[in-house]
N, C-alpha and C positions, 0 to 999 in steps of 0.2 A: 614456450611458456611464456604467456603475457598475462598479467594481471587485468582485470576487465571491470572496471567501474561500472555501475548500473546505468550511466547516463551513456547511450551509444547509438540511438537510431532515429527513424521519423515515423510518420503516420499514415492514415488512410481518411477518406471524405465520405461524409454522412448522406443517407437518402430518407425518403419520406416516412412519417410516423403518425401515430394517433394519440388519445390521451394518457396521462401517467399517474401512478399511485403509490409512492413512499420513499423517502431518501433524506440523507444528512450531509452536510459539507462544510468548508471554510475558506476564507480568502482575505483580501486587503483591498480597501477602496474608501472613498469619502464624499458621496453625494447624498443630498438630502431629498428624499421623496416623501410622499404622503401616505395617508392611510384611508380605510374604508371598513366597513363592517358594522357590527351591533355590538350590544352587551356592554356591561360595566366592567368591573375588576376590582381586585383588591380584598379587602377583608382584614379584620384585626390580625396583625403579625405578619400579614403576608409582605413579600419583597420581592423586587425584580430579580430575576436570574442574571448573572454576570454575562457581558457580552464578550468575553474573551477568557481564556485560562491562563493568560500571563506565561504563555511558552516562553522560554529564554530567548529564542530567537524569532518566533512568529506570535507575538503576545496576544493579537486580535483574533487568531484562530481558536475555533471551539467556543462553547458556551456553557456557563455554570448554571446548577440549580436542577438539573435532570440527568438521567441516565438513559440514552437511547438503546433500544432492544431489538427493534426490527423496523426495516424501511421496506414498504411496498411501493415500487415505482411503475407506473404505466405511462409509456412515452409513445409518441408518433413523431416520426421524422420525415419531412417532405422538404428536399433541398429548393423545390420550386416555389413553395408558399412564401409568403411574406413574413410570417413566423414560423421558420422552418422546424422548430421543436416545440410540441405541445405536450404538457405533463401533468400527472396528478401524483403527489407524493403523500403517502399515508405513513405517518412516523408515530410508532408506538413507543412510549417513553414512561419512565417512572420519575416522579418528582422527588428530589433528594431534600428539598426544604419546602416550606409554604411558600407557593409562588404566586406573586400578583400579576406577573408577565415573565416571559422567557424569550429567547433569542434563537434564530436559526441563522446560519451561514448561507447566503445565496448572493452570487455576484452577477449583476446584470439580470437578464430576463424580466418580463412583466408579469407580476402577481395578479391574478384574477380574483381569487377569494381565499379566505382562510377560515377553517372550522376547527373547533376543539371538541371532541366528543359529540360531533354532529350538530354543534350550535355555532352559528356565525360569531366569529371572534373579531376584535378590532386588531389592526396591525398598521405598522409604519416601516418605511425603508430609511436607512441611513447608510450609504456606502454598501458594504458587504452584509450588513446587519438587517435581519428581517425580524422585528420586535413584535411578539404576539400577546396581546391582552385577553385574556379568556373572559367570557361572561360570569355574572354573579361574583361569587367570593375568592376567585382564583382556584388554586390547585392545592389541596392539602399535601402535606409531606407523606411519602410512601405511596401516593396514588398513582396507579398506571392510566395513563391518559393517551388518547389518540388525535394527532393533528393532521389535518388534511389541507395541503396547499395546491391549489390548481394555477399553473403558471404557463407562459409561452414566450417566444421570442428567438433571437438568434443567439446561440452560446458564444461565449468569448474565449479567445485564445490569451492565456496570461505569459507574462515574461517573469521568470524567477530571479531573484537577487544574484544568481550566478549566470544569468543571461539565456538559460534554456527556456523552451516553450513548453507550456502544459495547459490543461484545462481541455477545451474543445478544439481538436487540431483538424482542420479540413484536408481531405486526401483527395486523390484523382477521381475515386469512385464512391466517396462517402465521407466518413469521419472516424476519428479515433479520439477516445476520452482517456486521457492520463491525469493522474491525481497527487502527484508527490511535488511539493507538499501541500498544495492548495487548490489544485485544479478541479477537483470534484464540485466544488461550490459553484462551478459554471455551469452545471447541467442538472443539479438537484439540491434542494435545501435541505440542511442537516446540521449536526454536530460534527464539524469537519477538523478534528484533532485525533491524533492517533490513540490518545487514551480512552476513548469512547467507542467502542467496537459494537456491532450489531449484526443480526442475519439480514438477509435481502432477498426479496422477491421482484424481478425485474421482468416487465412484459414490455416489448418493443414492437412497434409495427413500423414496417418500411416497405418501399415498392417492390412488387414482385420481381425476383431476379436477383436481389441483394440479401445478404445475409446480416443479422445482428449477432454479434457474439459477445459473451459476458462472462461473469465468474460462475462458478459452481457446475450445476447439472442443468442440462436442456431438458425441460419438463414436457414442452409441448411446441410443436411448429405447424401452422396451417396457413393456407392461402385462400383469400376470398376476395372478388371484385378487385383483382389487380394489385393487392396488398398481402404480404406475408407477416404474420405475428409470431415471434419467438419469445417463450417464456422460461426465464432462466431462475433457479433457486440456489442460493448459498445459505446452507444451514449453519455452518460453523461460523463463529463470531469473525468479523472482518472489519478492519480499519478503513475508512472512506478513501484514503489515499491510495490503497490497493485495488479499489473498485475500478472497472473498466468497461468499456462499450466500444466495440469496433464494428463499423457499419461499412459494408462494401461487398466486392465480389470475391468469394474465398473458395478455394479447394478445400473441401472438409475431409479429414482423415480420422476415422475412429478405430480404436484398439483397446487392449487391455494390458494392465501390468499386475504383478503380484503385490500383496500388501495392501496398506492404506485402509481408509474406512468406507470402502465402498459397500454398497447393498447387496444382500443375497449370497452370490457366491463367494464373496470376499475378494474377488478380482478388483482391481482399480481401473475405473474408466479412464481412458486418454482420448481427448478431443483436441485436435489440432486444426486450425484455420491458418491457411496459407494464401496470400495474394498469388494469383497465377504466374505473375512475372518472377516470383521467387520459389516456385514449386520444385522445378529440378534441382536447383542448387541446395535447397534445404532439406530434400528428401532422406539423405543418409544421415545427417547429424539428428533430425527430428525423430527418425526411427530408432535411435538410441535412448530416448526418453525413458523407457521401462528398465534399460540397463543402468542408467544413471540413478533413477530413484531407487532401484534394488541396491545398488552400492552405497548410497547416502544413508539408507536404512541401517546399515551395519554399523555406521559411524554414529549417527544422531537419533537412532531410535526410530518407532513406526511413522511412517508417513502420516502427516497430522490432518489431512482433508479427504474428502470423499471422491475426489476426481483430480486429475492432472492433465497437463497439455501444454499448448502454446499458442500464441497469435503472431504470425509473421506478415508485416506489411512491407512497403516499398522502403528503401533506404532513405528516400527524400521525405519521408512522411513524419519523421521524428528523429531527433538527434541522439537518441540514447534508448537501451533496452530497460525495462522495468518490471519488478517482480510481482505484478498483479496476481492476486490469489487465484489458485488453482492453475492458472494458465499464463506464465510471463509473456510479455509484449517484446518483439525484436524488430529493429529496423533492417530489414534484409535478413538472409539467412545467417544464423549466429554459427560461430565456431564452438567446438566442444567445450572450451574452457568457459566461455560465456553461458552456455547452456547449463554448465554445472553450477557455476555462480547463481543463477537466477532461480535454479530449483532448489539450491541450498537455502535460498531466503524463504522458502515455504515453511522451513522449521524456524529459522533465526530472521525475523522481521515480519512475517505474515501471521505465523502460529505466536511466537513469542515476539510481541510488538512493543517497541520503546514507548516510555511513559512521556518522553517529550523528544523534540528534535535535537536536543542536546545528546541523546543517547544513540546517535546514528552508528557510532562505531560497533555497537552491538549487533547491527544489522550488517554492515559491510565488512568489519573485520573477521566475523564468521563465515561469511560467503566468500571472502577472499581466501581464507585458510582453507576452506572446502575446495578451491581450485589447486592449492598446493598439495593437498592430500591426494586428489585425484592424479594430479602429474606423477607424484611419487609412487602411485600404485599402477600406473600405466607406462612405464618405461621413460618417464622424464626425469627432471631433478627431483631430489627428495624435498620435503619441507625445510630441512636443515640447510641444504643447498640454496634454496631460494631465500631463505633467512639471510645466510651467509652473503649472497649476491646483493641484496639489499643493504645490509650494514656496511659493505665495503664499496658501495657505489658503483657496481657493476650490472645492475638489474635492468635499468633503462638504457635506451642507446645515447642519450644526451645527458651532460652534467647537470642541467637544470632541473630535470626531473628527479634524478638521483638525490639532489640537495633538498627537493621539495618536501621528501619524506620527512624531514625533521623541521619542517616550518613551524608546526604547533603540536601539542599533545593531544592524542586522539580524543580524549575525553573533554576538550575544552577548545573546540573551533572558535576562532575569534569572532566570526559572524556568520549571519544566515547564508552569505555567498560562499562560504568555505566548508559548508557541511557535507561536500561531496568531493572534497580535495583528498589528495594521495594520503595524507596522515590518517584520514579516517579509515581508508581501506588498508594499505600496505602496513603502515605502523600498528593499526588496529589488529591485524593478523600477526604482527610481531609480538603484541602484546599476549596473545593467545600461545604462541610458540614459547614465550618464556614462563608462562604458566606450565606448559608441559614440561619444559626443562626442570622446572623447581619440583613437580609431583611425580614425574615419571609417566611413561606411556600408558599403562593401564589404568592408573588413576586419573589421567587427564581425559581419556575418552570416556570413562565412566562419568566424570564431572560434565563434559558437555553433552552426553545424553541425559543425564539427570536434570540439567538447567532447562532443555528443551521439554522434559516431562513436567517439571514442577510448575512451570508457567505457560503450560499448553493453552492455547486459545486466549492467552491474558496479556497483560502489560508488565514490563519490568524496567528499571533503569540502572544505571551504572553502580549505584550504591547497592542495589539488589544484587548485582552479579559479584562484586567483590566479597560481599557478605557470605554469599552461597560458597563461593570458592574458598574462602577462610575456613568456613565450618566444615566444608567437605575435606579439606586438606588436613584438618586436625585429626580426623577419623581415618582416612585412606592413606595419607602421607604424612605420618607424625615426624616432626622435625624441619617439614618444608616451610620455608620463609617467603611469603608472598609480598612482604612489604616492600622490597627494592622493586618488585614488578609494578606495583602501583606507583610508587613515589617517582621511579625514574622513567617507566616506559608508558604508562597510562597518563599519568599527570605532568610528568617532568618536561621541563622545556630542553631543546636542543637535542644533541645525540647522545644518548645514555652511555656509559662505559659497560663493557662486557664483565660479566663476573668472572 
């Protein structure tokens, strides 16, 4: 029984493509570029939308003044071309104030044109910010508008504060796009903060013989003149950091599972794409996806999306697994515990998404606790035994890792470089176990199912969780005191005393 942080593998490399039609993202940079286009902008009372959402760890990610509802992305990828990626992003959004201008996150790539509601707009670049000034009097508060960005170039690979690689990752036969926390802005423009979720349509053209695998459901696949086009649709809201695109040679496996929000028969489509080098090693574990989903539904409630599955690339392609929506990405064949972890994220992280990167423990603590529950139900250590091993310093094989669990409270990582450290995972799971101890088993499992239901397809932060748990405990477990859990385990420094 090993706890599996979400960062664990490598990626794949991309192939040729065509035009693009809609997306949103975020990043970090500082170059000043120029603008083009026509039209004026402004109007009485109009003001620019903010260029960042002041996230505690990534303040320049995201943009204010509008709410994105849908990304239509049309992409063509050709690794032999001078500009290997060409795209058109059509972003449908609603203005939340009277906007004279607004920003999109886009790192690298060359912008060719920008239009708002079909009218050419002025634009300028500064680092990761693409500032758009619509023609005429700007955008009235409440107005739904559509922004079309045409762009091209060679997408970049970013290095995170913790040293991991994200963004556009070249692989031996294509590319793999991973977005946590800011990588999506390297391949499409958008509002790249987890607090602004949207639906997606993604159409990707690649050289014949390659696959382009993304989130949601495959609506169409066709080949003409040596190129194959794949059209994917994600109807449920999705944060851009869990959007993915994997281009390469894959073995495709399709099956079904029970439950979920699938169309027609009520069966849940399972779509798995595996690099041929990993096919044999991964066959047995990926064959258990329907079993894991059915098990998780008993604890967490109905599966929140209309399909599930996985993408498995070579171990050298990425250094971590990621809970990309509908089908998590793995660096090589995953073990069963890691599969459980990433599928649990479909409820906690993908459906219930954090309002800011400070709230990562709500993703990782829940997914880690899911591992503990699975182990206990399948002949391994119980959740209590795992908790005890962590508390007593016997969980990891080395003393440094055992001590690192207490480095900081899970709700207060000291920096962006630490949001994927052990306290967010293991101590985050220990917080949940302490809640369970305080309210009792029946109330606890009702609580975590209710949390997933109340915030389904939305966003929530730590304050939302503690308030929900307090209110729930008042009704379901009268007399339970959660204050020590929050004070000592969630926010307290050092190793808390056991009650």
